[in-house]
N, CA and C atoms as an extended XYZ file, in Angstrom:
276
Properties=species:S:1:pos:R:3:atomname:S:1:resname:S:1:resid:I:1 pbc="F F F"
N       -13.336        7.846      -32.722 N   MET     1
C       -12.143        6.578      -31.440 CA  MET     1
C       -12.985        7.471      -29.615 C   MET     1
N       -12.431        5.604      -29.293 N   LEU     2
C       -13.060        5.721      -28.172 CA  LEU     2
C       -12.089        6.313      -27.096 C   LEU     2
N       -11.798        7.065      -26.019 N   THR     3
C       -11.304        8.230      -25.231 CA  THR     3
C       -11.923        7.197      -23.708 C   THR     3
N       -10.774        7.485      -23.314 N   LEU     4
C       -10.720        6.363      -21.382 CA  LEU     4
C       -10.096        7.896      -20.961 C   LEU     4
N       -11.174        7.663      -19.646 N   PRO     5
C       -10.199        8.554      -18.965 CA  PRO     5
C        -9.465        7.718      -17.922 C   PRO     5
N        -8.669        9.380      -17.519 N   VAL     6
C        -7.633        9.434      -16.793 CA  VAL     6
C        -7.355        8.654      -15.693 C   VAL     6
N        -7.077        7.790      -15.102 N   ARG     7
C        -7.058        7.668      -13.155 CA  ARG     7
C        -6.456        8.448      -13.022 C   ARG     7
N        -6.136        9.564      -12.325 N   THR     8
C        -4.295        9.751      -10.777 CA  THR     8
C        -4.841        9.426      -10.058 C   THR     8
N        -4.352        9.574       -9.467 N   SER     9
C        -3.985        9.067       -7.306 CA  SER     9
C        -4.751        9.817       -6.367 C   SER     9
N        -4.908       11.418       -7.284 N   GLU    10
C        -6.057       11.876       -6.848 CA  GLU    10
C        -7.023       12.204       -6.969 C   GLU    10
N        -7.641       11.311       -7.864 N   HIS    11
C        -8.436       11.173       -8.239 CA  HIS    11
C        -9.534       10.289       -7.763 C   HIS    11
N        -8.213        9.051       -7.390 N   ILE    12
C        -8.610        8.436       -6.955 CA  ILE    12
C        -8.923        8.309       -5.649 C   ILE    12
N        -8.462        8.643       -4.407 N   LEU    13
C        -8.251        9.714       -3.560 CA  LEU    13
C        -9.751       10.295       -3.641 C   LEU    13
N        -9.256       10.817       -4.045 N   GLN    14
C       -11.383       12.469       -3.960 CA  GLN    14
C       -12.554       11.228       -3.805 C   GLN    14
N       -12.551       10.215       -5.121 N   LYS    15
C       -13.777        9.733       -5.499 CA  LYS    15
C       -14.210        8.875       -4.408 C   LYS    15
N       -12.995        7.790       -3.551 N   PHE    16
C       -13.171        6.784       -2.325 CA  PHE    16
C       -13.207        8.003       -0.983 C   PHE    16
N       -12.933        9.178       -1.354 N   ASN    17
C       -12.325       10.285        0.632 CA  ASN    17
C       -13.373        8.952        1.406 C   ASN    17
N       -12.832        8.390        2.782 N   GLY    18
C       -13.695        8.503        3.430 CA  GLY    18
C       -13.529        7.166        3.528 C   GLY    18
N       -13.076        6.373        2.543 N   ARG    19
C       -12.909        4.059        2.479 CA  ARG    19
C       -11.416        4.500        2.965 C   ARG    19
N       -12.595        2.933        4.037 N   ALA    20
C       -11.279        2.296        4.247 CA  ALA    20
C        -9.336        2.250        3.539 C   ALA    20
N        -8.673        2.372        3.914 N   PRO    21
C        -7.774        1.801        2.545 CA  PRO    21
C        -7.666        1.077        2.525 C   PRO    21
N        -6.988        0.352        1.768 N   SER    22
C        -6.768       -1.429        1.157 CA  SER    22
C        -5.758       -2.185        2.269 C   SER    22
N        -4.920       -0.841        2.823 N   LEU    23
C        -3.839       -2.123        3.192 CA  LEU    23
C        -3.581       -1.005        4.362 C   LEU    23
N        -2.755       -1.033        5.622 N   ILE    24
C        -2.517       -0.134        6.281 CA  ILE    24
C        -1.002       -0.942        6.691 C   ILE    24
N         0.128        0.174        6.396 N   LEU    25
C         1.704       -0.559        6.822 CA  LEU    25
C         2.227        0.815        8.266 C   LEU    25
N         2.741        0.471        8.954 N   HIS    26
C         3.915        0.668        9.722 CA  HIS    26
C         4.826        0.635        9.825 C   HIS    26
N         4.894        1.393        9.111 N   LEU    27
C         7.072        1.784        9.316 CA  LEU    27
C         7.724        2.526       10.091 C   LEU    27
N         8.994        1.684       10.735 N   HIS    28
C         9.675        1.774       11.984 CA  HIS    28
C        10.906        1.841       11.925 C   HIS    28
N        11.933        3.072       12.886 N   PRO    29
C        12.913        2.749       12.109 CA  PRO    29
C        13.760        1.488       11.586 C   PRO    29
N        13.400       -0.084       11.649 N   THR    30
C        14.351       -1.151       11.690 CA  THR    30
C        13.510       -1.956       10.137 C   THR    30
N        12.296       -1.937       10.606 N   HIS    31
C        10.908       -3.163        9.930 CA  HIS    31
C         9.574       -1.837        9.489 C   HIS    31
N         9.228       -3.534        9.283 N   PHE    32
C         7.570       -2.781        8.462 CA  PHE    32
C         7.151       -3.784        9.027 C   PHE    32
N         5.604       -3.676        9.219 N   ARG    33
C         4.487       -4.490        9.173 CA  ARG    33
C         3.634       -4.064        8.279 C   ARG    33
N         2.670       -5.531        9.099 N   PHE    34
C         1.660       -4.954        7.989 CA  PHE    34
C         0.193       -4.576        9.363 C   PHE    34
N        -0.736       -4.092        9.525 N   ASP    35
C        -1.725       -3.297       10.301 CA  ASP    35
C        -2.895       -4.769       10.627 C   ASP    35
N        -2.175       -4.642       12.348 N   GLN    36
C        -3.196       -6.434       12.278 CA  GLN    36
C        -1.919       -7.374       13.003 C   GLN    36
N        -0.663       -7.621       12.264 N   GLN    37
C        -0.661       -8.235       12.112 CA  GLN    37
C         0.596       -8.414       13.546 C   GLN    37
N         1.036       -9.533       13.380 N   ASP    38
C         1.539       -9.999       14.573 CA  ASP    38
C         3.197       -9.547       14.643 C   ASP    38
N         3.686       -9.724       13.618 N   GLY    39
C         5.080       -9.961       13.281 CA  GLY    39
C         6.193       -8.682       12.153 C   GLY    39
N         6.572       -8.795       12.469 N   SER    40
C         7.029       -7.977       11.241 CA  SER    40
C         8.577       -7.584       10.406 C   SER    40
N         8.306       -7.717        9.488 N   PHE    41
C         9.422       -7.810        8.752 CA  PHE    41
C        10.305       -7.397        7.931 C   PHE    41
N        12.056       -7.357        8.424 N   GLY    42
C        12.658       -5.802        7.770 CA  GLY    42
C        12.554       -5.110        6.309 C   GLY    42
N        13.407       -3.848        6.920 N   TYR    43
C        13.809       -3.546        4.626 CA  TYR    43
C        14.471       -4.216        3.850 C   TYR    43
N        15.291       -4.642        4.627 N   ASN    44
C        16.144       -5.976        3.457 CA  ASN    44
C        15.049       -7.206        3.412 C   ASN    44
N        14.613       -7.903        3.703 N   SER    45
C        13.835       -9.045        4.221 CA  SER    45
C        13.103       -9.217        2.380 C   SER    45
N        12.452      -10.188        1.631 N   PRO    46
C        12.038      -10.459        1.338 CA  PRO    46
C        10.581       -9.307        1.088 C   PRO    46
N         9.999       -9.671        2.212 N   MET    47
C         9.494       -8.806        1.559 CA  MET    47
C         9.121       -7.308        1.232 C   MET    47
N        10.302       -7.139        0.871 N   LYS    48
C        10.794       -5.586        1.007 CA  LYS    48
C         9.624       -5.468       -0.367 C   LYS    48
N         9.607       -6.031       -0.962 N   VAL    49
C         9.225       -5.642       -2.821 CA  VAL    49
C         7.536       -5.326       -2.271 C   VAL    49
N         6.494       -4.928       -1.479 N   ILE    50
C         5.482       -4.199       -0.594 CA  ILE    50
C         5.716       -2.990       -1.145 C   ILE    50
N         6.731       -2.759        0.109 N   LEU    51
C         7.460       -0.938       -0.008 CA  LEU    51
C         7.582       -0.915       -1.598 C   LEU    51
N         8.680       -1.830       -2.531 N   GLU    52
C         8.266       -0.920       -3.652 CA  GLU    52
C         7.640       -0.987       -5.599 C   GLU    52
N         6.445       -1.906       -4.905 N   HIS    53
C         5.013       -1.826       -5.167 CA  HIS    53
C         4.479        0.026       -4.624 C   HIS    53
N         4.623        0.223       -3.713 N   VAL    54
C         3.588        0.878       -3.103 CA  VAL    54
C         4.263        2.320       -3.081 C   VAL    54
N         5.814        2.580       -3.664 N   LYS    55
C         6.579        3.796       -4.032 CA  LYS    55
C         6.227        4.183       -5.128 C   LYS    55
N         5.954        2.527       -6.229 N   ALA    56
C         5.882        2.500       -7.408 CA  ALA    56
C         4.867        2.834       -7.720 C   ALA    56
N         3.153        2.347       -7.296 N   GLN    57
C         2.433        2.960       -7.078 CA  GLN    57
C         1.155        1.998       -7.776 C   GLN    57
N         1.776        0.549       -7.586 N   THR    58
C         1.707       -0.981       -8.460 CA  THR    58
C         0.724       -2.054       -7.226 C   THR    58
N         0.200       -2.258       -8.452 N   VAL    59
C        -0.229       -3.761       -6.892 CA  VAL    59
C         1.166       -5.067       -7.254 C   VAL    59
N         1.749       -5.508       -6.285 N   PRO    60
C         2.028       -7.362       -7.074 CA  PRO    60
C         1.878       -8.073       -7.622 C   PRO    60
N         0.990       -8.935       -8.639 N   HIS    61
C         0.637       -9.352       -8.745 CA  HIS    61
C         1.146      -11.242       -8.809 C   HIS    61
N         2.508      -11.132       -8.720 N   ASP    62
C         1.749      -12.289       -7.382 CA  ASP    62
C         1.555      -12.553       -6.090 C   ASP    62
N         0.933      -11.376       -5.599 N   MET    63
C         0.336      -11.333       -4.126 CA  MET    63
C        -1.507      -11.377       -4.219 C   MET    63
N        -1.483      -11.405       -5.417 N   LEU    64
C        -2.873      -11.092       -5.978 CA  LEU    64
C        -4.452      -12.202       -5.209 C   LEU    64
N        -3.900      -13.091       -5.214 N   ASP    65
C        -4.321      -14.337       -4.675 CA  ASP    65
C        -4.820      -14.070       -3.108 C   ASP    65
N        -3.022      -13.414       -2.687 N   GLU    66
C        -3.417      -13.090       -1.110 CA  GLU    66
C        -4.312      -11.833       -0.763 C   GLU    66
N        -4.309      -11.143       -1.657 N   LEU    67
C        -4.478       -9.873       -1.334 CA  LEU    67
C        -6.616      -10.141       -1.294 C   LEU    67
N        -6.585      -11.239       -2.209 N   PHE    68
C        -8.186      -10.989       -2.624 CA  PHE    68
C        -8.076      -12.192       -1.296 C   PHE    68
N        -7.827      -12.451       -1.129 N   GLN    69
C        -8.505      -14.282       -0.458 CA  GLN    69
C        -8.529      -13.595        1.232 C   GLN    69
N        -7.438      -12.428        1.690 N   ALA    70
C        -7.837      -11.324        2.466 CA  ALA    70
C        -8.671       -9.847        2.420 C   ALA    70
N        -9.887      -10.073        1.451 N   ASN    71
C       -11.054       -9.040        1.373 CA  ASN    71
C       -10.211       -8.116        1.325 C   ASN    71
N        -9.151       -7.863        0.422 N   VAL    72
C        -8.745       -5.980        0.524 CA  VAL    72
C        -9.192       -5.664       -0.213 C   VAL    72
N        -9.588       -4.239        0.293 N   PRO    73
C       -11.219       -3.306       -0.530 CA  PRO    73
C       -10.115       -2.746       -1.824 C   PRO    73
N        -9.766       -3.069       -3.248 N   PHE    74
C        -9.994       -1.855       -4.459 CA  PHE    74
C       -10.640       -1.265       -4.939 C   PHE    74
N       -10.104       -0.303       -5.086 N   TYR    75
C       -11.645        1.007       -5.794 CA  TYR    75
C       -10.638        0.821       -7.268 C   TYR    75
N       -12.020        0.592       -7.494 N   ASP    76
C       -12.317        0.655       -9.344 CA  ASP    76
C       -10.662        0.159       -9.590 C   ASP    76
N       -10.590       -1.283       -9.248 N   GLY    77
C        -9.523       -1.618       -9.666 CA  GLY    77
C        -8.236       -1.589       -8.819 C   GLY    77
N        -8.264       -0.039       -7.676 N   THR    78
C        -6.751        0.373       -7.530 CA  THR    78
C        -6.525       -0.734       -6.001 C   THR    78
N        -5.714       -0.143       -5.428 N   ASP    79
C        -5.836       -0.324       -4.238 CA  ASP    79
C        -4.996        0.747       -3.524 C   ASP    79
N        -5.495        0.860       -2.844 N   VAL    80
C        -5.605        2.555       -1.648 CA  VAL    80
C        -4.128        1.997       -1.231 C   VAL    80
N        -3.015        1.622       -0.624 N   PRO    81
C        -2.774        1.739        0.687 CA  PRO    81
C        -2.864        3.084        2.316 C   PRO    81
N        -2.561        2.774        3.110 N   CYS    82
C        -1.756        3.879        3.726 CA  CYS    82
C        -0.808        3.878        4.381 C   CYS    82
N         0.069        4.788        5.112 N   SER    83
C         1.658        4.463        5.245 CA  SER    83
C         1.442        4.549        6.903 C   SER    83
N         1.899        5.109        7.711 N   LYS    84
C         1.983        5.290        9.029 CA  LYS    84
C         3.508        4.769        9.462 C   LYS    84
N         4.034        6.330        9.723 N   HIS    85
C         4.889        6.402        9.745 CA  HIS    85
C         5.704        7.000       11.891 C   HIS    85
N         6.500        5.721       11.648 N   PHE    86
C         7.512        5.589       13.256 CA  PHE    86
C         8.448        5.959       12.996 C   PHE    86
N         9.160        6.404       12.421 N   ARG    87
C        11.257        6.513       11.654 CA  ARG    87
C        11.013        7.678       11.953 C   ARG    87
N        12.022        8.245       12.856 N   HIS    88
C        12.599        9.409       13.165 CA  HIS    88
C        14.306        9.316       13.169 C   HIS    88
N        13.414       10.919       12.258 N   TYR    89
C        15.428       11.162       11.569 CA  TYR    89
C        16.097       12.075       11.909 C   TYR    89
N        17.144       12.373       12.738 N   THR    90
C        18.027       13.441       13.390 CA  THR    90
C        19.357       13.826       12.414 C   THR    90
N        19.096       15.616       12.548 N   ASN    91
C        20.331       16.697       11.452 CA  ASN    91
C        22.198       15.843       12.206 C   ASN    91
N        22.360       14.887       12.004 N   ALA    92
C        23.667       14.654       11.577 CA  ALA    92
C        24.999       15.219       11.701 C   ALA    92
């Protein structure tokens, strides 16, 4: 019986430590944007699907062509996103 290794997020991050992330997302209080992007997207825009996929640790299959064309690096078939949070929370 063939046993395949299980790749966890921790395994991928450790194996490719020091490599550039696949995507960098800047998260602001009212919007988000990709690194090097001029514009931005609201959290309720159609592009919120990318945030849902990042949270679920999946890649949006309908965006794969665009990701490949943009030379987004994949590591062992996995993307490694990085988020930079600029959202500030206050105690209300």
